[in-house]
C-alpha positions in Angstrom: 186.9 123.7 200.4 183.9 126.0 199.8 180.7 124.2 199.0 178.5 125.0 196.1 175.8 126.8 198.1 178.0 128.9 200.3 178.2 132.7 199.8 181.9 132.6 200.9 184.3 133.5 198.1 186.2 130.5 196.8 189.2 132.7 195.8 191.1 135.2 198.0 191.2 138.6 196.2 194.7 139.8 195.2 195.3 143.5 195.2 196.7 144.9 192.0 197.8 147.9 194.2 200.6 145.6 195.4 202.2 145.3 192.0 204.2 148.5 191.9 205.9 148.0 195.3 206.2 144.2 195.2 205.9 142.9 191.6 207.3 139.5 192.5 204.9 139.0 195.4 201.9 140.1 193.3 202.9 137.9 190.4 203.3 134.9 192.8 199.9 135.3 194.4 198.1 135.9 191.2 200.0 133.1 189.3 199.3 130.6 192.1 195.6 131.3 191.9 195.7 130.9 188.1 197.6 127.7 188.4 195.4 126.2 191.0 191.9 127.4 189.8 192.4 128.9 186.3 190.8 132.0 188.0 191.9 134.9 190.1 190.0 137.7 191.8 191.6 141.2 191.5 190.8 144.0 193.9 192.1 147.6 193.6 192.3 147.0 189.8 192.4 150.8 189.0 189.7 150.9 186.4 188.0 154.3 186.6 184.9 153.8 188.7 183.0 156.8 187.2 183.6 155.3 183.8 182.4 151.9 184.9 179.2 153.5 186.4 178.5 155.3 183.1 179.1 152.1 181.2 176.6 150.1 183.3 174.0 152.8 182.8 174.5 152.9 179.0 174.5 149.1 178.9 171.0 149.0 180.5 169.8 151.8 178.2 170.8 149.8 175.1 169.3 146.5 176.2 166.1 148.3 177.2 165.6 149.4 173.5 162.8 147.7 171.5 163.9 144.4 169.8 163.4 145.9 166.3 165.9 148.7 167.1 168.5 146.4 168.6 168.2 144.0 165.6 169.3 146.9 163.3 172.8 146.3 164.7 173.0 142.5 164.0 175.8 142.3 161.4 175.4 139.3 159.0 178.6 137.6 158.1 180.7 138.9 161.0 180.3 135.8 163.4 179.0 138.2 166.1 182.4 139.9 166.3 180.8 143.4 166.4 177.5 144.9 167.2 174.4 143.0 168.6 173.8 139.3 169.1 170.2 138.4 170.0 169.0 135.7 172.3 169.5 132.1 171.4 172.4 132.4 168.9 175.3 131.2 171.0 175.4 127.7 172.3 178.2 126.4 174.6 180.4 123.6 173.2 178.5 120.3 173.6 175.3 121.9 174.9 171.8 121.3 173.5 170.2 124.5 175.0 171.0 128.0 173.7 172.3 130.4 176.3 169.8 132.8 177.9 171.5 136.0 177.0 171.9 138.8 174.5 175.1 140.8 174.0 177.0 143.6 172.3 180.6 143.5 171.1 183.1 146.3 170.9 186.5 145.6 169.3 189.7 147.5 168.7 189.5 150.6 166.5 192.1 150.3 163.8 193.4 153.0 161.5 192.3 152.9 157.8 194.3 150.4 155.8 195.6 148.5 158.9 197.1 145.1 158.1 194.5 143.4 160.3 191.5 145.1 158.8 190.5 142.0 157.0 190.0 140.0 160.2 189.1 142.8 162.7 186.0 144.5 161.4 185.1 148.1 162.3 182.8 148.8 165.2 179.2 149.9 164.9 177.5 152.2 167.4 173.9 152.5 168.4 172.6 156.0 167.4 169.9 155.8 170.0 172.3 155.8 173.0 174.2 159.1 173.3 177.7 158.8 174.6 177.9 155.0 174.0 180.9 155.2 171.6 183.0 157.5 173.7 182.3 155.6 176.9 183.0 152.2 175.6 186.1 153.2 173.7 187.5 154.7 176.9 186.6 151.6 178.9 188.1 149.3 176.2 191.4 151.3 176.6 191.2 150.9 180.4 190.7 147.1 180.1 193.6 147.0 177.7 195.8 148.8 180.2 194.9 146.7 183.2 195.1 143.5 181.1 198.6 144.4 180.2 199.6 144.7 183.9 198.1 141.3 184.6 199.9 139.7 181.7 203.1 141.2 182.9 202.5 139.4 186.3 201.8 136.1 184.5 205.0 136.5 182.4 207.0 137.0 185.6 205.3 134.0 187.3 206.2 131.8 184.3 209.9 133.0 184.5 209.6 135.2 181.4 210.6 138.8 181.0 207.9 141.0 182.4 207.3 142.6 179.0 207.1 139.3 177.2 203.4 139.7 176.3 203.6 143.3 175.1 204.4 142.5 171.5 202.0 139.6 171.2 199.0 141.7 172.3 199.9 144.9 170.5 197.0 145.5 168.1 195.4 142.4 169.7 192.0 141.1 168.5 190.5 141.8 172.0 186.7 142.0 172.4 184.6 143.7 175.1 181.2 142.1 175.5 178.2 143.8 177.2 176.0 141.1 178.4 172.4 141.0 179.5 170.8 137.9 181.1 167.1 138.9 181.5 164.9 137.7 184.3 163.9 134.1 183.9 160.8 132.2 184.9 161.1 129.7 187.8 160.9 126.8 185.4 163.2 128.2 182.7 165.1 125.6 180.7 168.9 125.5 180.5 171.2 127.9 182.3 172.1 131.5 181.6 175.4 130.5 180.1 176.3 126.9 179.6 179.5 125.3 180.8 182.4 126.5 178.6 186.0 127.6 178.5 187.1 130.9 177.0 189.1 131.0 173.7 191.4 133.9 174.4 194.5 134.5 176.6 192.8 136.0 179.7 189.3 137.3 180.4 188.7 140.3 182.7 185.1 140.3 184.0 183.2 143.1 185.7 179.8 142.3 187.2 180.3 138.9 188.8 178.8 140.0 192.1 175.3 138.9 191.1 175.4 135.2 192.1 175.5 132.6 189.4 179.2 132.4 188.1 180.7 129.0 189.0 183.9 127.2 188.1 184.4 123.5 187.9 187.1 122.4 190.4 189.5 119.5 190.0 187.3 117.2 192.1 184.4 117.7 189.8 182.4 120.0 192.1 181.2 123.4 191.0 182.5 126.3 193.1 180.7 129.7 193.4 182.9 132.6 192.4 181.8 135.4 194.6 184.0 138.5 194.3 183.8 141.5 196.6 181.8 144.5 195.2 183.6 146.1 192.3 186.4 143.5 192.0 187.6 141.9 188.7 187.3 138.2 188.1 190.1 137.1 185.7 190.4 133.7 184.1 192.7 131.7 181.9 191.6 131.2 178.3 192.4 128.3 176.0 195.1 130.2 174.1 197.1 130.8 177.4 196.4 127.2 178.4 197.9 126.0 175.1 200.8 128.4 175.3 201.7 127.2 178.8 201.1 123.5 178.1 198.3 123.4 180.6 200.5 124.7 183.5 197.8 127.5 183.6 194.5 125.7 183.1 191.5 127.1 181.2 188.9 126.1 183.7 185.3 125.2 182.7 182.8 127.7 184.1 179.1 128.6 183.7 176.5 131.0 184.8 173.6 129.2 186.5 170.0 130.4 186.9 169.6 132.1 190.2 167.5 130.6 193.0 163.7 131.0 192.3 163.4 134.1 194.5 166.1 135.9 192.4 164.8 134.9 189.0 162.9 138.2 188.6 166.2 140.1 188.5 168.3 140.7 185.3 172.0 140.1 185.4 174.5 142.3 183.6 178.1 141.6 183.1 181.0 142.9 181.1 183.8 140.5 180.1 186.9 141.7 178.2 188.3 138.9 176.2 192.0 139.7 175.8 193.4 138.3 172.6 196.8 138.4 171.0 197.2 139.9 167.5 195.8 137.6 164.7 199.3 136.7 163.4 200.7 135.7 166.8 201.9 132.1 166.7 200.8 130.0 169.7 203.9 127.8 170.3 204.4 126.0 173.6 206.7 127.8 175.9 209.9 125.8 176.5 209.8 126.5 180.2 206.4 124.7 180.4 207.7 121.5 178.9 209.1 118.9 181.3 209.5 115.1 181.5 206.3 115.0 183.6 204.5 117.5 181.3 205.6 116.7 177.7 204.6 119.1 174.9 200.9 118.5 174.1 201.0 120.8 171.1 204.1 120.1 168.9 202.3 121.9 166.0 202.2 125.7 166.4 199.1 127.5 165.3 198.3 131.2 164.6 195.8 132.8 167.0 193.5 133.7 164.0 193.3 130.0 162.8 192.7 128.9 166.4 189.9 131.4 166.8 188.3 130.3 163.6 188.4 126.7 164.8 186.6 127.6 168.0 184.0 129.8 166.3 183.1 126.9 164.1 182.6 124.8 167.3 180.3 127.5 168.8 178.2 127.6 165.6 179.2 131.2 164.9 181.3 130.3 161.8 180.3 127.8 159.2 182.7 125.1 157.9 183.2 126.9 154.6 184.7 129.8 156.5 181.6 132.0 156.1 180.2 133.6 159.3 176.8 132.3 160.2 
């Protein structure tokens, strides 16, 4: 088993390029990684590299803007769902230190009068960064496409029809987050992102090459997730864990401060939190209930109510339902 301080990847990359020729083989390899670690590393993911390069450049450009300019895009009452969230707002569940990060959220563009408009607010875009809107809407669509392919493999692994997730994620409440962890001082308190689990179905992450991402293995040790350059790190979220009755575990993970000699470097990453539609009912899959694994969740819950519960825990939504 890889130790915490080794640069060796803990997870073998699985090539998405295999899926067309051998969908069963790809689903098995990816599903086994998900079931064992709650994480998978995907190479040959097919996201447009030129688009990714433009996205990184625009991400840096935005976060380099003066604080007063960025703060124009803080949206009160939206629980951070769109626009800019400054440093020190989000705290991991059970943590006492705020995370050392700032971020920007892009959501799904809905047509006027859409039935989910009340819970999926419109995007905002920074006027100061030309090409921002076009680039990130294009990248959002790419993440959506690749996420659908990965969910198809998960469905196959679980013994479901390959298109099982297509209807649940149509018009899904997915969010793309542009993250900036600035350089930290050698004695900085806390960690860049405290130990947590994700809320959604699956998360697709670009930018994990800069050391720091770790997952909590079954034996209680933290394992470094060190993907090859350009690969996607994908992990199970709590909604998928609940749906599968913990057959696929939502693994605790964190981003630790780098070693002192690397603390002068910023870290940027780009997670895509793939959510189902707000009205999707999370009800335990019958195939994931056995005598040894009885149903932990006899009461179904809509994905929107589940999301609201978790946003309250994170401090992004107040108990009265108002966003904080």
